[in-house]
C-alpha positions in Angstrom: 220.9 192.4 68.7 217.9 189.9 68.5 218.1 186.7 70.6 218.5 183.5 68.7 217.1 180.5 70.6 215.0 178.3 68.3 213.8 179.3 64.8 212.3 177.4 61.9 212.6 178.8 58.4 212.2 178.3 54.7 215.5 177.2 53.1 217.1 178.6 49.9 220.0 176.7 48.2 222.9 178.9 46.9 224.8 176.2 45.1 228.1 178.0 44.8 231.5 177.6 46.5 233.9 180.4 47.5 231.2 183.1 47.6 233.2 186.2 48.5 232.1 189.3 50.4 232.2 191.5 47.3 229.5 189.2 45.8 227.5 189.4 49.1 227.6 193.2 49.2 229.6 194.9 46.3 232.2 197.5 47.1 230.2 200.5 45.8 227.7 200.1 48.6 230.3 200.4 51.4 229.8 204.2 51.8 228.1 203.9 55.2 228.9 202.4 58.6 225.3 202.6 59.7 223.9 199.1 60.1 220.9 199.7 57.9 220.0 199.9 54.2 222.1 197.1 52.8 219.5 194.4 52.4 218.2 195.6 49.0 221.7 195.3 47.6 222.5 191.8 48.9 224.1 189.8 46.1 223.4 192.8 43.9 225.3 191.6 40.8 223.5 188.3 40.9 220.0 189.4 41.8 219.8 192.2 39.2 220.5 192.5 35.5 221.9 196.1 35.7 224.6 197.7 37.9 223.4 199.0 41.3 224.4 202.3 42.6 224.5 203.6 46.2 221.3 205.4 47.3 219.5 204.4 44.1 215.9 203.1 44.1 215.9 199.4 43.6 212.2 198.9 43.1 212.2 199.3 39.3 215.5 197.4 38.6 215.3 194.3 36.3 215.6 191.1 38.3 217.6 188.1 37.3 214.8 185.5 37.5 217.3 182.6 37.5 219.0 183.7 40.7 217.8 181.5 43.6 216.6 184.3 45.9 214.5 185.7 43.1 212.7 182.4 42.5 209.1 182.4 43.8 209.4 179.3 45.8 212.3 180.7 47.8 211.0 184.2 48.5 211.0 184.8 52.3 213.7 182.2 53.0 215.5 182.7 56.3 217.9 179.8 56.0 220.6 179.8 53.3 222.4 176.7 52.2 225.8 177.3 50.7 229.0 175.5 49.7 232.5 175.6 51.2 234.4 178.7 52.1 231.4 181.0 52.1 232.3 184.6 53.0 235.9 184.6 51.7 237.5 187.9 50.5 237.6 191.2 52.4 236.7 191.6 56.1 233.8 194.0 55.5 231.2 193.7 58.3 228.6 195.0 55.8 228.3 191.4 54.5 226.5 190.0 57.6 224.6 193.3 57.9 223.2 192.8 54.3 222.3 189.2 54.9 220.5 190.0 58.1 218.6 192.9 56.7 217.5 190.8 53.7 216.0 188.3 56.2 218.6 185.6 56.3 219.0 184.4 59.9 221.1 181.2 59.4 223.6 180.0 56.9 224.6 176.3 56.7 227.7 175.3 54.8 230.7 172.9 55.1 233.0 175.8 55.9 233.2 179.6 56.2 236.0 182.2 55.9 237.2 182.9 59.5 236.7 186.7 59.6 233.3 186.5 58.0 232.4 183.7 60.5 233.3 185.8 63.5 231.7 189.0 62.1 228.5 187.1 61.6 228.2 185.7 65.0 229.0 189.0 66.6 226.0 190.5 64.7 223.5 187.7 65.4 223.8 185.8 62.1 224.1 182.1 63.0 226.6 180.2 60.8 226.4 176.4 61.1 229.1 174.1 59.8 228.0 170.7 58.8 229.8 167.9 57.0 229.8 168.3 53.2 227.8 165.0 52.8 225.1 166.3 55.0 225.0 169.7 53.2 224.7 167.7 49.9 221.7 165.9 51.4 220.1 169.1 52.4 220.6 170.6 48.9 218.9 167.6 47.4 215.9 167.7 49.8 215.5 171.4 49.4 215.3 171.2 45.6 213.0 168.1 45.7 210.5 169.6 48.2 208.9 173.0 47.7 208.4 174.8 51.0 211.3 172.8 52.6 212.0 174.2 56.1 214.6 173.5 58.8 214.3 173.9 62.5 217.4 175.4 64.1 217.8 175.0 67.8 220.8 176.9 69.1 220.3 175.8 72.7 220.5 172.1 71.6 222.9 172.9 68.8 220.8 171.0 66.3 219.3 171.2 62.8 216.1 169.2 62.3 214.6 168.3 58.9 210.9 168.0 58.1 211.3 164.3 58.3 212.7 164.5 61.8 216.3 163.8 61.1 218.6 165.8 63.4 222.2 167.0 62.9 224.3 168.4 65.6 226.7 171.3 65.1 229.5 172.9 67.2 229.7 176.5 68.3 232.0 178.4 70.6 230.3 178.5 74.1 230.9 182.3 74.5 229.3 183.0 71.1 226.5 180.7 71.9 225.8 182.6 75.2 225.9 185.9 73.3 223.4 184.8 70.6 221.0 183.1 73.1 220.9 186.4 75.1 221.0 188.9 72.2 224.4 190.4 73.3 226.7 192.1 70.9 230.0 193.6 72.0 228.3 196.7 73.3 225.7 194.6 75.1 228.5 192.6 76.8 230.2 195.8 77.9 226.9 197.2 79.3 226.5 194.1 81.4 229.4 195.3 83.4 228.0 198.9 83.8 228.0 198.7 87.7 231.6 197.7 87.8 232.6 200.3 85.3 230.8 203.1 87.3 232.5 201.8 90.5 235.9 201.9 88.9 235.3 205.5 87.6 234.2 206.7 91.0 237.2 205.2 92.7 239.5 206.6 90.0 238.1 210.1 90.4 238.6 209.9 94.2 242.2 208.6 93.9 243.3 211.0 91.2 240.9 214.0 91.2 243.3 216.3 89.4 242.8 214.2 86.2 239.2 215.3 86.1 239.6 219.0 87.1 
């Protein structure tokens, strides 16, 4: 997965609490376990005025112009502001896949559903928990200032506003290490490739009949 060290991005405010994974990527799109192709159907029932179907062409579908990610000033946003309990519902890993493929790299909210939180960090989507009062402030500043951007520094565990105000956030040290180095679970395993090969060689020597 892509390394996340320090990024600056346009912010989009999704002013809803308890956004569940079926809203993030509706169930009819869960036909594939490939990690590609889900971005066009992110928030499908909110972004479009008709019902989306798997493998359908989205280019001609009618857009809901009132939905935040369809508003011109937020097109290209990589930072999503949200309210409490974002990512509740089912454990589908397709939810962080869809967000990443749409272009969202960071989500800031007061709280996240546990399974969604872990799935996101494993896939390189940085989730940042900040106090609800700070999130309220960021919502106000985003709405009041077109082109509002935040600087996210994972190494320093900080979020910095255009005015220079900085907020610190917590993250598990292991997950931080993985994101800084672009290591998903497969990458972590491959980091022990020499030890794995040495074990296999020793195992074949000690019990050759198992490999005959």
